[in-house]
N, CA, C, O and the ligand as a Tripos MOL2 file, in Angstrom:
@<TRIPOS>MOLECULE
protein
  261   259    66     0     0
PROTEIN
NO_CHARGES

@<TRIPOS>ATOM
      1 N           0.9040   -1.0050    0.1120 N.3       1 MET1
      2 CA         -0.0300    0.0320   -0.0250 C.3       1 MET1
      3 C           0.8930    1.2260    0.0660 C.2       1 MET1
      4 O           1.6940    1.3790    0.9880 O.2       1 MET1
      5 N           0.7280    2.1000   -0.9870 N.am      2 GLY2
      6 CA          1.4410    3.3200   -1.1390 C.3       2 GLY2
      7 C           1.1410    4.3110    0.0010 C.2       2 GLY2
      8 O           0.3020    4.0140    0.8520 O.2       2 GLY2
      9 N           1.7780    5.4310    0.0360 N.am      3 LYS3
     10 CA          1.6810    6.3580    1.1090 C.3       3 LYS3
     11 C           0.4770    7.2660    0.5850 C.2       3 LYS3
     12 O           0.5350    7.7940   -0.5250 O.2       3 LYS3
     13 N          -0.6280    7.4250    1.4460 N.am      4 LYS4
     14 CA         -1.6190    8.2000    1.3420 C.3       4 LYS4
     15 C          -1.5910    9.5380    2.1510 C.2       4 LYS4
     16 O          -1.1300    9.6000    3.2910 O.2       4 LYS4
     17 N          -2.0680   10.5010    1.5430 N.am      5 ARG5
     18 CA         -2.1940   11.8030    2.3300 C.3       5 ARG5
     19 C          -3.6860   12.2500    2.4340 C.2       5 ARG5
     20 O          -4.5610   11.8880    1.6470 O.2       5 ARG5
     21 N          -3.8610   13.0330    3.4390 N.am      6 CYS6
     22 CA         -5.3150   13.3870    3.7360 C.3       6 CYS6
     23 C          -5.8940   14.4010    2.6340 C.2       6 CYS6
     24 O          -5.3800   15.4850    2.3560 O.2       6 CYS6
     25 N          -6.9570   13.9060    2.1040 N.am      7 TYR7
     26 CA         -7.5850   14.8630    1.2220 C.3       7 TYR7
     27 C          -8.0120   16.3450    1.5560 C.2       7 TYR7
     28 O          -8.1690   17.2460    0.7330 O.2       7 TYR7
     29 N          -8.1850   16.4300    3.0460 N.am      8 VAL8
     30 CA         -8.6280   17.7680    3.5150 C.3       8 VAL8
     31 C          -7.4120   18.6570    3.9190 C.2       8 VAL8
     32 O          -7.2830   19.8050    3.4960 O.2       8 VAL8
     33 N          -6.6390   18.1300    4.6580 N.am      9 CYS9
     34 CA         -5.5140   18.9170    5.2870 C.3       9 CYS9
     35 C          -4.1040   18.5900    4.6720 C.2       9 CYS9
     36 O          -3.0660   19.1750    4.9850 O.2       9 CYS9
     37 N          -4.1970   17.7120    3.8800 N.am     10 GLY10
     38 CA         -2.9020   17.5170    3.1310 C.3      10 GLY10
     39 C          -1.8420   16.6620    3.9890 C.2      10 GLY10
     40 O          -0.7580   16.4090    3.4620 O.2      10 GLY10
     41 N          -2.0730   16.2770    5.0940 N.am     11 ARG11
     42 CA         -1.1810   15.5470    6.1770 C.3      11 ARG11
     43 C          -0.7290   14.0420    5.2950 C.2      11 ARG11
     44 O          -1.5090   13.3180    4.6760 O.2      11 ARG11
     45 N           0.4770   13.8870    5.4320 N.am     12 GLU12
     46 CA          1.0010   12.7790    4.6240 C.3      12 GLU12
     47 C           1.1300   11.5480    5.5370 C.2      12 GLU12
     48 O           1.0170   11.5590    6.7620 O.2      12 GLU12
     49 N           1.3950   10.4410    4.7220 N.am     13 ALA13
     50 CA          1.6500    8.8930    5.3800 C.3      13 ALA13
     51 C           0.4000    8.8770    6.4460 C.2      13 ALA13
     52 O           0.5650    8.9360    7.6650 O.2      13 ALA13
     53 N          -0.6040    8.8070    5.9320 N.am     14 LEU14
     54 CA         -1.8850    8.3890    6.8970 C.3      14 LEU14
     55 C          -1.6530    7.0030    7.4970 C.2      14 LEU14
     56 O          -1.0970    6.1550    6.7980 O.2      14 LEU14
     57 N          -2.0510    6.7020    8.7790 N.am     15 SER15
     58 CA         -1.8930    5.4590    9.1900 C.3      15 SER15
     59 C          -2.8600    4.3430    8.5770 C.2      15 SER15
     60 O          -3.8910    4.6350    7.9720 O.2      15 SER15
     61 N          -2.4680    3.1700    8.7730 N.am     16 LYS16
     62 CA         -3.2260    1.9320    8.2440 C.3      16 LYS16
     63 C          -4.9430    2.2160    8.9560 C.2      16 LYS16
     64 O          -5.9990    2.0110    8.3570 O.2      16 LYS16
     65 N          -4.8070    2.6540   10.1610 N.am     17 ASN17
     66 CA         -6.2620    2.8360   10.7790 C.3      17 ASN17
     67 C          -6.9620    3.9070    9.8870 C.2      17 ASN17
     68 O          -8.0770    3.7500    9.3900 O.2      17 ASN17
     69 N          -6.2580    4.9050    9.7570 N.am     18 GLU18
     70 CA         -6.7740    6.0820    9.1310 C.3      18 GLU18
     71 C          -7.5180    5.6810    7.7660 C.2      18 GLU18
     72 O          -8.6170    6.0620    7.3650 O.2      18 GLU18
     73 N          -6.6740    4.8680    7.2160 N.am     19 ILE19
     74 CA         -7.1970    4.4060    5.7880 C.3      19 ILE19
     75 C          -8.3250    3.6950    5.8670 C.2      19 ILE19
     76 O          -9.3550    3.9110    5.2290 O.2      19 ILE19
     77 N          -8.1120    2.7380    6.7480 N.am     20 GLY20
     78 CA         -9.2380    1.6130    7.0670 C.3      20 GLY20
     79 C         -10.4660    2.3600    7.4010 C.2      20 GLY20
     80 O         -11.5270    2.0730    6.8470 O.2      20 GLY20
     81 N         -10.3800    3.3020    8.2760 N.am     21 LEU21
     82 CA        -11.5760    4.0710    8.8250 C.3      21 LEU21
     83 C         -12.3140    4.7380    7.4110 C.2      21 LEU21
     84 O         -13.5210    4.6300    7.1950 O.2      21 LEU21
     85 N         -11.5500    5.2990    6.6860 N.am     22 THR22
     86 CA        -12.0360    6.0440    5.5330 C.3      22 THR22
     87 C         -12.8320    4.9130    4.5740 C.2      22 THR22
     88 O         -13.9490    5.0720    4.0820 O.2      22 THR22
     89 N         -12.0120    3.7920    4.4420 N.am     23 LYS23
     90 CA        -12.7540    2.8480    3.5000 C.3      23 LYS23
     91 C         -14.0480    2.2390    4.2310 C.2      23 LYS23
     92 O         -15.0210    1.8920    3.5610 O.2      23 LYS23
     93 N         -14.0250    2.1290    5.5500 N.am     24 LYS24
     94 CA        -15.0300    1.3820    6.1920 C.3      24 LYS24
     95 C         -16.2460    2.2470    6.4920 C.2      24 LYS24
     96 O         -17.3790    1.7700    6.4410 O.2      24 LYS24
     97 N         -16.0220    3.4680    6.7910 N.am     25 LEU25
     98 CA        -16.9630    4.4550    7.1190 C.3      25 LEU25
     99 C         -17.6140    5.1820    5.7690 C.2      25 LEU25
    100 O         -18.8180    5.4290    5.7170 O.2      25 LEU25
    101 N         -16.7000    5.4990    4.6830 N.am     26 LEU26
    102 CA        -16.8920    6.2390    3.6150 C.3      26 LEU26
    103 C         -17.3340    5.3900    2.3470 C.2      26 LEU26
    104 O         -18.4790    5.1950    1.9370 O.2      26 LEU26
    105 N         -16.2300    4.9770    1.8790 N.am     27 ASP27
    106 CA        -16.3410    4.3250    0.6420 C.3      27 ASP27
    107 C         -15.3380    3.3640    0.5080 C.2      27 ASP27
    108 O         -14.1760    3.7690    0.4950 O.2      27 ASP27
    109 N         -15.6110    1.9020    0.3820 N.am     28 LYS28
    110 CA        -14.5370    1.0100    0.1120 C.3      28 LYS28
    111 C         -13.6600    1.0420   -0.9810 C.2      28 LYS28
    112 O         -12.5890    0.4370   -0.9980 O.2      28 LYS28
    113 N         -14.1970    1.9050   -2.1160 N.am     29 GLU29
    114 CA        -13.2830    2.0840   -3.3370 C.3      29 GLU29
    115 C         -12.8360    3.4020   -3.1190 C.2      29 GLU29
    116 O         -12.3530    3.8560   -4.1560 O.2      29 GLU29
    117 N         -12.8040    4.2990   -2.0520 N.am     30 SER30
    118 CA        -12.5220    5.5530   -1.9960 C.3      30 SER30
    119 C         -11.1660    5.7390   -2.4330 C.2      30 SER30
    120 O         -10.2540    4.9280   -2.2740 O.2      30 SER30
    121 N         -11.0880    6.9530   -3.0420 N.am     31 LYS31
    122 CA         -9.5630    7.2490   -3.7340 C.3      31 LYS31
    123 C          -9.3490    8.5660   -2.8150 C.2      31 LYS31
    124 O          -8.2750    9.1670   -2.8470 O.2      31 LYS31
    125 N         -10.4330    8.9880   -1.9870 N.am     32 ARG32
    126 CA         -9.7730   10.1830   -1.0950 C.3      32 ARG32
    127 C          -9.7320    9.5170    0.3660 C.2      32 ARG32
    128 O         -10.6230    8.8210    0.8550 O.2      32 ARG32
    129 N          -8.6670    9.8320    0.8860 N.am     33 PHE33
    130 CA         -8.6460    9.4800    2.4030 C.3      33 PHE33
    131 C          -8.4020   10.6780    3.1940 C.2      33 PHE33
    132 O          -7.8640   11.7290    2.8460 O.2      33 PHE33
    133 N          -8.9540   10.2940    4.4660 N.am     34 TYR34
    134 CA         -8.9510   11.1500    5.4920 C.3      34 TYR34
    135 C          -8.0490   10.9120    6.7260 C.2      34 TYR34
    136 O          -7.8340    9.7670    7.1240 O.2      34 TYR34
    137 N          -7.5460   11.9540    7.3020 N.am     35 CYS35
    138 CA         -6.7330   11.6330    8.6270 C.3      35 CYS35
    139 C          -7.7910   11.5210    9.6500 C.2      35 CYS35
    140 O          -8.9440   11.8050    9.3280 O.2      35 CYS35
    141 N          -7.5170   11.1360   10.8470 N.am     36 VAL36
    142 CA         -8.5780   10.8280   11.7960 C.3      36 VAL36
    143 C          -9.3400   12.2100   12.1920 C.2      36 VAL36
    144 O         -10.5560   12.3820   12.1090 O.2      36 VAL36
    145 N          -8.5650   12.9770   12.5540 N.am     37 ASP37
    146 CA         -9.2700   14.6590   12.8500 C.3      37 ASP37
    147 C         -10.0930   15.1810   11.5710 C.2      37 ASP37
    148 O         -11.1190   15.8380   11.7430 O.2      37 ASP37
    149 N          -9.6710   14.9060   10.4200 N.am     38 CYS38
    150 CA        -10.7040   15.4980    9.4280 C.3      38 CYS38
    151 C         -11.7810   14.6700    9.1360 C.2      38 CYS38
    152 O         -12.8620   15.1770    8.8370 O.2      38 CYS38
    153 N         -11.6000   13.1630    9.1930 N.am     39 LEU39
    154 CA        -12.7460   12.4550    9.2510 C.3      39 LEU39
    155 C         -13.8710   12.6200   10.3990 C.2      39 LEU39
    156 O         -15.0900   12.5830   10.2370 O.2      39 LEU39
    157 N         -13.2570   12.7830   11.4270 N.am     40 ALA40
    158 CA        -14.1810   13.1640   12.6570 C.3      40 ALA40
    159 C         -15.1070   14.3200   12.1680 C.2      40 ALA40
    160 O         -16.3360   14.2570   12.1620 O.2      40 ALA40
    161 N         -14.3370   15.4180   11.7470 N.am     41 GLU41
    162 CA        -15.1550   16.6590   11.5530 C.3      41 GLU41
    163 C         -15.9860   16.3910   10.2450 C.2      41 GLU41
    164 O         -17.1070   16.9000   10.2350 O.2      41 GLU41
    165 N         -15.6960   15.8420    9.4060 N.am     42 TYR42
    166 CA        -16.4080   15.4390    8.2660 C.3      42 TYR42
    167 C         -17.9420   14.6540    8.6390 C.2      42 TYR42
    168 O         -19.0580   14.8340    8.1520 O.2      42 TYR42
    169 N         -17.5300   13.8430    9.5720 N.am     43 LEU43
    170 CA        -18.7450   12.7750    9.9660 C.3      43 LEU43
    171 C         -19.4610   13.5270   11.2980 C.2      43 LEU43
    172 O         -20.5160   13.1330   11.7970 O.2      43 LEU43
    173 N         -18.8250   14.4730   11.6890 N.am     44 GLU44
    174 CA        -19.3740   15.3230   12.8400 C.3      44 GLU44
    175 C         -19.5460   14.5660   14.1520 C.2      44 GLU44
    176 O         -20.5090   14.6250   14.9160 O.2      44 GLU44
    177 N         -18.3470   13.7900   14.2800 N.am     45 VAL45
    178 CA        -18.2960   12.8580   15.6480 C.3      45 VAL45
    179 C         -16.9870   13.4030   16.3440 C.2      45 VAL45
    180 O         -16.3770   14.3770   15.9020 O.2      45 VAL45
    181 N         -16.6310   12.7480   17.3860 N.am     46 ASP46
    182 CA        -15.4680   12.9480   18.0910 C.3      46 ASP46
    183 C         -14.3120   11.9210   17.6400 C.2      46 ASP46
    184 O         -14.5380   10.7650   17.2830 O.2      46 ASP46
    185 N         -13.0120   12.5310   17.7100 N.am     47 THR47
    186 CA        -11.9370   11.6150   17.3620 C.3      47 THR47
    187 C         -12.0070   10.4310   17.9380 C.2      47 THR47
    188 O         -11.7500    9.3640   17.3800 O.2      47 THR47
    189 N         -12.5060   10.6400   19.5540 N.am     48 GLU48
    190 CA        -12.3240    9.5170   20.3790 C.3      48 GLU48
    191 C         -13.2860    8.5200   19.7560 C.2      48 GLU48
    192 O         -12.8490    7.3740   19.6580 O.2      48 GLU48
    193 N         -14.3970    8.7260   19.3580 N.am     49 PHE49
    194 CA        -15.3500    7.8600   18.5970 C.3      49 PHE49
    195 C         -15.0460    7.0830   17.6450 C.2      49 PHE49
    196 O         -15.4930    5.9470   17.4850 O.2      49 PHE49
    197 N         -14.1810    7.7120   16.8810 N.am     50 LEU50
    198 CA        -13.4290    6.9320   15.8040 C.3      50 LEU50
    199 C         -12.3590    6.1620   16.1830 C.2      50 LEU50
    200 O         -12.1690    5.1450   15.5160 O.2      50 LEU50
    201 N         -11.5650    6.4140   17.1490 N.am     51 LEU51
    202 CA        -10.5360    5.5280   17.6580 C.3      51 LEU51
    203 C         -11.2450    4.3070   18.2470 C.2      51 LEU51
    204 O         -10.9510    3.1810   17.8430 O.2      51 LEU51
    205 N         -12.2210    4.5110   19.2420 N.am     52 ALA52
    206 CA        -12.9520    3.4430   19.5750 C.3      52 ALA52
    207 C         -13.6150    2.4720   18.4370 C.2      52 ALA52
    208 O         -13.7110    1.2520   18.5720 O.2      52 ALA52
    209 N         -13.9760    3.0720   17.5040 N.am     53 LYS53
    210 CA        -14.4040    2.3530   16.4370 C.3      53 LYS53
    211 C         -13.4310    1.4160   15.8060 C.2      53 LYS53
    212 O         -13.6560    0.2400   15.5240 O.2      53 LYS53
    213 N         -12.3620    2.0510   15.6240 N.am     54 VAL54
    214 CA        -11.3480    1.1020   15.1610 C.3      54 VAL54
    215 C         -10.9280   -0.1400   15.9720 C.2      54 VAL54
    216 O         -10.6620   -1.2310   15.4670 O.2      54 VAL54
    217 N         -10.9010    0.1270   17.1860 N.am     55 GLU55
    218 CA        -10.6880   -1.0460   18.3950 C.3      55 GLU55
    219 C         -11.9960   -2.1470   18.2210 C.2      55 GLU55
    220 O         -11.8700   -3.3600   18.3920 O.2      55 GLU55
    221 N         -13.2210   -1.4950   17.8630 N.am     56 GLU56
    222 CA        -14.3080   -2.4150   17.8720 C.3      56 GLU56
    223 C         -14.1570   -3.2680   16.6270 C.2      56 GLU56
    224 O         -14.4070   -4.4720   16.6970 O.2      56 GLU56
    225 N         -13.7010   -2.6240   15.3200 N.am     57 LEU57
    226 CA        -13.8630   -3.2670   14.2560 C.3      57 LEU57
    227 C         -12.4340   -4.0960   14.1530 C.2      57 LEU57
    228 O         -12.3560   -5.0290   13.3540 O.2      57 LEU57
    229 N         -11.4410   -3.7750   14.8830 N.am     58 LYS58
    230 CA        -10.3780   -4.8070   14.8000 C.3      58 LYS58
    231 C         -10.7460   -6.0240   15.6970 C.2      58 LYS58
    232 O         -10.3570   -7.1640   15.4420 O.2      58 LYS58
    233 N         -11.4820   -5.7190   16.7070 N.am     59 GLU59
    234 CA        -11.9280   -6.8450   17.5630 C.3      59 GLU59
    235 C         -13.0120   -7.9000   16.6720 C.2      59 GLU59
    236 O         -13.0830   -9.1050   16.9120 O.2      59 GLU59
    237 N         -13.6400   -7.3640   15.8530 N.am     60 GLN60
    238 CA        -14.6620   -8.1850   14.9970 C.3      60 GLN60
    239 C         -13.8870   -8.8480   13.9420 C.2      60 GLN60
    240 O         -14.4150   -9.7180   13.2490 O.2      60 GLN60
    241 N         -12.4920   -8.4400   13.7540 N.am     61 GLY61
    242 CA        -11.6440   -9.0340   12.7430 C.3      61 GLY61
    243 C         -11.7770   -8.4440   11.5190 C.2      61 GLY61
    244 O         -11.5360   -9.1450   10.5370 O.2      61 GLY61
    245 N         -12.1030   -7.3260   11.3660 N.am     62 CYS62
    246 CA        -12.2320   -6.4890   10.0810 C.3      62 CYS62
    247 C         -10.9390   -6.5670    9.5720 C.2      62 CYS62
    248 O          -9.9660   -6.3780   10.3030 O.2      62 CYS62
    249 N         -10.8210   -6.8580    8.2400 N.am     63 ASP63
    250 CA         -9.3790   -7.0350    7.5360 C.3      63 ASP63
    251 C          -8.9140   -5.7440    6.9770 C.2      63 ASP63
    252 O          -7.9330   -5.7730    6.2340 O.2      63 ASP63
    253 N          -9.5150   -4.5730    7.2500 N.am     64 LEU64
    254 CA         -8.9400   -3.3650    6.8840 C.3      64 LEU64
    255 C          -8.0020   -2.6760    7.8680 C.2      64 LEU64
    256 O          -7.4980   -1.5870    7.5950 O.2      64 LEU64
    257 N          -7.7880   -3.2700    8.9340 N.am     65 PHE65
    258 CA         -7.1190   -2.9310   10.0620 C.3      65 PHE65
    259 C          -6.0330   -3.9820   10.2860 C.2      65 PHE65
    260 O          -5.2820   -3.8970   11.2570 O.2      65 PHE65
    261 ZN         -6.6170   15.8080    7.6170 Zn       66 ZN66
@<TRIPOS>BOND
     1     1     2 1
     2     2     3 1
     3     3     4 2
     4     3     5 am
     5     5     6 1
     6     6     7 1
     7     7     8 2
     8     7     9 am
     9     9    10 1
    10    10    11 1
    11    11    12 2
    12    11    13 am
    13    13    14 1
    14    14    15 1
    15    15    16 2
    16    15    17 am
    17    17    18 1
    18    18    19 1
    19    19    20 2
    20    19    21 am
    21    21    22 1
    22    22    23 1
    23    23    24 2
    24    23    25 am
    25    25    26 1
    26    26    27 1
    27    27    28 2
    28    27    29 am
    29    29    30 1
    30    30    31 1
    31    31    32 2
    32    31    33 am
    33    33    34 1
    34    34    35 1
    35    35    36 2
    36    35    37 am
    37    37    38 1
    38    38    39 1
    39    39    40 2
    40    39    41 am
    41    41    42 1
    42    42    43 1
    43    43    44 2
    44    43    45 am
    45    45    46 1
    46    46    47 1
    47    47    48 2
    48    47    49 am
    49    49    50 1
    50    50    51 1
    51    51    52 2
    52    51    53 am
    53    53    54 1
    54    54    55 1
    55    55    56 2
    56    55    57 am
    57    57    58 1
    58    58    59 1
    59    59    60 2
    60    59    61 am
    61    61    62 1
    62    62    63 1
    63    63    64 2
    64    63    65 am
    65    65    66 1
    66    66    67 1
    67    67    68 2
    68    67    69 am
    69    69    70 1
    70    70    71 1
    71    71    72 2
    72    71    73 am
    73    73    74 1
    74    74    75 1
    75    75    76 2
    76    75    77 am
    77    77    78 1
    78    78    79 1
    79    79    80 2
    80    79    81 am
    81    81    82 1
    82    82    83 1
    83    83    84 2
    84    83    85 am
    85    85    86 1
    86    86    87 1
    87    87    88 2
    88    87    89 am
    89    89    90 1
    90    90    91 1
    91    91    92 2
    92    91    93 am
    93    93    94 1
    94    94    95 1
    95    95    96 2
    96    95    97 am
    97    97    98 1
    98    98    99 1
    99    99   100 2
   100    99   101 am
   101   101   102 1
   102   102   103 1
   103   103   104 2
   104   103   105 am
   105   105   106 1
   106   106   107 1
   107   107   108 2
   108   107   109 am
   109   109   110 1
   110   110   111 1
   111   111   112 2
   112   111   113 am
   113   113   114 1
   114   114   115 1
   115   115   116 2
   116   115   117 am
   117   117   118 1
   118   118   119 1
   119   119   120 2
   120   119   121 am
   121   121   122 1
   122   122   123 1
   123   123   124 2
   124   123   125 am
   125   125   126 1
   126   126   127 1
   127   127   128 2
   128   127   129 am
   129   129   130 1
   130   130   131 1
   131   131   132 2
   132   131   133 am
   133   133   134 1
   134   134   135 1
   135   135   136 2
   136   135   137 am
   137   137   138 1
   138   138   139 1
   139   139   140 2
   140   139   141 am
   141   141   142 1
   142   142   143 1
   143   143   144 2
   144   143   145 am
   145   145   146 1
   146   146   147 1
   147   147   148 2
   148   147   149 am
   149   149   150 1
   150   150   151 1
   151   151   152 2
   152   151   153 am
   153   153   154 1
   154   154   155 1
   155   155   156 2
   156   155   157 am
   157   157   158 1
   158   158   159 1
   159   159   160 2
   160   159   161 am
   161   161   162 1
   162   162   163 1
   163   163   164 2
   164   163   165 am
   165   165   166 1
   166   166   167 1
   167   167   168 2
   168   167   169 am
   169   169   170 1
   170   170   171 1
   171   171   172 2
   172   171   173 am
   173   173   174 1
   174   174   175 1
   175   175   176 2
   176   175   177 am
   177   177   178 1
   178   178   179 1
   179   179   180 2
   180   179   181 am
   181   181   182 1
   182   182   183 1
   183   183   184 2
   184   183   185 am
   185   185   186 1
   186   186   187 1
   187   187   188 2
   188   187   189 am
   189   189   190 1
   190   190   191 1
   191   191   192 2
   192   191   193 am
   193   193   194 1
   194   194   195 1
   195   195   196 2
   196   195   197 am
   197   197   198 1
   198   198   199 1
   199   199   200 2
   200   199   201 am
   201   201   202 1
   202   202   203 1
   203   203   204 2
   204   203   205 am
   205   205   206 1
   206   206   207 1
   207   207   208 2
   208   207   209 am
   209   209   210 1
   210   210   211 1
   211   211   212 2
   212   211   213 am
   213   213   214 1
   214   214   215 1
   215   215   216 2
   216   215   217 am
   217   217   218 1
   218   218   219 1
   219   219   220 2
   220   219   221 am
   221   221   222 1
   222   222   223 1
   223   223   224 2
   224   223   225 am
   225   225   226 1
   226   226   227 1
   227   227   228 2
   228   227   229 am
   229   229   230 1
   230   230   231 1
   231   231   232 2
   232   231   233 am
   233   233   234 1
   234   234   235 1
   235   235   236 2
   236   235   237 am
   237   237   238 1
   238   238   239 1
   239   239   240 2
   240   239   241 am
   241   241   242 1
   242   242   243 1
   243   243   244 2
   244   243   245 am
   245   245   246 1
   246   246   247 1
   247   247   248 2
   248   247   249 am
   249   249   250 1
   250   250   251 1
   251   251   252 2
   252   251   253 am
   253   253   254 1
   254   254   255 1
   255   255   256 2
   256   255   257 am
   257   257   258 1
   258   258   259 1
   259   259   260 2
@<TRIPOS>SUBSTRUCTURE
     1 MET1         2 RESIDUE 1 A MET
     2 GLY2         6 RESIDUE 1 A GLY
     3 LYS3        10 RESIDUE 1 A LYS
     4 LYS4        14 RESIDUE 1 A LYS
     5 ARG5        18 RESIDUE 1 A ARG
     6 CYS6        22 RESIDUE 1 A CYS
     7 TYR7        26 RESIDUE 1 A TYR
     8 VAL8        30 RESIDUE 1 A VAL
     9 CYS9        34 RESIDUE 1 A CYS
    10 GLY10       38 RESIDUE 1 A GLY
    11 ARG11       42 RESIDUE 1 A ARG
    12 GLU12       46 RESIDUE 1 A GLU
    13 ALA13       50 RESIDUE 1 A ALA
    14 LEU14       54 RESIDUE 1 A LEU
    15 SER15       58 RESIDUE 1 A SER
    16 LYS16       62 RESIDUE 1 A LYS
    17 ASN17       66 RESIDUE 1 A ASN
    18 GLU18       70 RESIDUE 1 A GLU
    19 ILE19       74 RESIDUE 1 A ILE
    20 GLY20       78 RESIDUE 1 A GLY
    21 LEU21       82 RESIDUE 1 A LEU
    22 THR22       86 RESIDUE 1 A THR
    23 LYS23       90 RESIDUE 1 A LYS
    24 LYS24       94 RESIDUE 1 A LYS
    25 LEU25       98 RESIDUE 1 A LEU
    26 LEU26      102 RESIDUE 1 A LEU
    27 ASP27      106 RESIDUE 1 A ASP
    28 LYS28      110 RESIDUE 1 A LYS
    29 GLU29      114 RESIDUE 1 A GLU
    30 SER30      118 RESIDUE 1 A SER
    31 LYS31      122 RESIDUE 1 A LYS
    32 ARG32      126 RESIDUE 1 A ARG
    33 PHE33      130 RESIDUE 1 A PHE
    34 TYR34      134 RESIDUE 1 A TYR
    35 CYS35      138 RESIDUE 1 A CYS
    36 VAL36      142 RESIDUE 1 A VAL
    37 ASP37      146 RESIDUE 1 A ASP
    38 CYS38      150 RESIDUE 1 A CYS
    39 LEU39      154 RESIDUE 1 A LEU
    40 ALA40      158 RESIDUE 1 A ALA
    41 GLU41      162 RESIDUE 1 A GLU
    42 TYR42      166 RESIDUE 1 A TYR
    43 LEU43      170 RESIDUE 1 A LEU
    44 GLU44      174 RESIDUE 1 A GLU
    45 VAL45      178 RESIDUE 1 A VAL
    46 ASP46      182 RESIDUE 1 A ASP
    47 THR47      186 RESIDUE 1 A THR
    48 GLU48      190 RESIDUE 1 A GLU
    49 PHE49      194 RESIDUE 1 A PHE
    50 LEU50      198 RESIDUE 1 A LEU
    51 LEU51      202 RESIDUE 1 A LEU
    52 ALA52      206 RESIDUE 1 A ALA
    53 LYS53      210 RESIDUE 1 A LYS
    54 VAL54      214 RESIDUE 1 A VAL
    55 GLU55      218 RESIDUE 1 A GLU
    56 GLU56      222 RESIDUE 1 A GLU
    57 LEU57      226 RESIDUE 1 A LEU
    58 LYS58      230 RESIDUE 1 A LYS
    59 GLU59      234 RESIDUE 1 A GLU
    60 GLN60      238 RESIDUE 1 A GLN
    61 GLY61      242 RESIDUE 1 A GLY
    62 CYS62      246 RESIDUE 1 A CYS
    63 ASP63      250 RESIDUE 1 A ASP
    64 LEU64      254 RESIDUE 1 A LEU
    65 PHE65      258 RESIDUE 1 A PHE
    66 ZN66       261 GROUP 0 **** ****
């Protein structure tokens, strides 16, 4: 997987979690990726909510993480 940058703020080298969240919550085929802060703002949720979501999805064995 090549390096991805945030579509909104341009931050480079997004983490696997950030890329996984974008795919899971927005679009599996998304070509635009969001860092966790911009994704939280976009979805109007807390960053903490997204981080908890990552842990939840990991526990479910989601292969995006
Ligand atoms: Zn960003």
